[in-house]
C-alpha positions in Angstrom: -6.2 4.1 -9.0 -9.9 4.5 -9.6 -11.3 7.8 -8.3 -14.1 6.0 -6.4 -11.8 3.8 -4.4 -10.6 4.7 -0.9 -6.8 5.0 -0.7 -5.3 3.2 2.3 -1.7 3.7 3.3 0.0 0.7 4.9 3.3 1.0 6.8 5.1 -2.2 7.4 3.6 -3.6 4.3 6.1 -6.4 3.7 5.8 -7.8 7.2 3.4 -10.6 8.1 0.7 -8.3 9.4 1.1 -5.8 6.6 0.8 -8.5 3.9 -2.3 -9.9 5.6 -3.9 -6.4 5.9 -3.2 -5.7 2.2 -4.7 -9.1 1.1 -7.8 -8.3 3.2 -8.1 -4.8 1.7 -7.8 -6.0 -1.9 -10.0 -9.1 -1.5 -13.4 -8.9 -3.4 -16.4 -8.0 -1.3 -18.7 -10.8 0.0 -21.1 -10.3 -2.9 -18.2 -10.7 -5.3 -17.8 -7.0 -6.3 -14.3 -5.7 -6.5 -12.7 -4.2 -3.4 -13.5 -0.6 -2.7 -9.9 0.1 -1.6 -6.6 0.8 -3.3 -3.4 0.5 -1.4 -0.3 2.6 -1.2 2.5 0.9 0.8 5.8 2.0 2.3 8.6 -0.5 2.0 12.4 -0.2 2.6 13.4 -2.1 -0.5 11.3 -2.3 -3.7 13.6 -4.9 -5.1 13.0 -7.4 -2.2 10.7 -10.3 -3.2 7.9 -9.1 -0.9 8.1 -5.6 -2.4 7.8 -7.2 -5.9 4.9 -9.3 -4.7 3.0 -6.2 -3.6 3.7 -4.6 -7.0 2.3 -7.7 -8.7 -0.9 -7.3 -6.7 -1.4 -3.8 -8.0 -0.2 -2.0 -4.8 1.4 1.4 -5.3 4.7 1.0 -3.5 6.9 3.8 -2.2 10.5 3.1 -1.1 11.6 4.8 2.1 12.0 4.6 5.8 9.1 5.6 8.0 11.3 7.0 10.8 13.9 8.7 8.5 12.7 12.2 7.6 13.1 13.1 4.0 13.4 9.5 2.7 10.1 9.6 0.9 9.4 11.9 -2.0 6.9 14.6 -1.7 4.4 13.1 -4.2 4.0 10.3 -1.7 2.5 12.8 0.8 0.0 14.2 -1.7 -3.6 13.4 -0.8 -2.6 11.6 2.4 -5.0 11.9 5.2 -4.1 10.4 8.6 -7.0 9.4 10.7 
């Protein structure tokens, strides 16, 4: 991840809305410059075809359950700011 990009965390990344949000975040800007965002996504199964699709787009994927405490590793939580 480039230091000048804003990191966006997406929950539900492999669902219809999650994929659309990620596509919009990673799309080039109107003037053609690269996106100013990088994406970190939570998915239940990295081996699922949608998880693999995200990885192929350059998304940093974390495997875990949002509602299951302790299912995500601690590095996942580093530098995470909820707003």
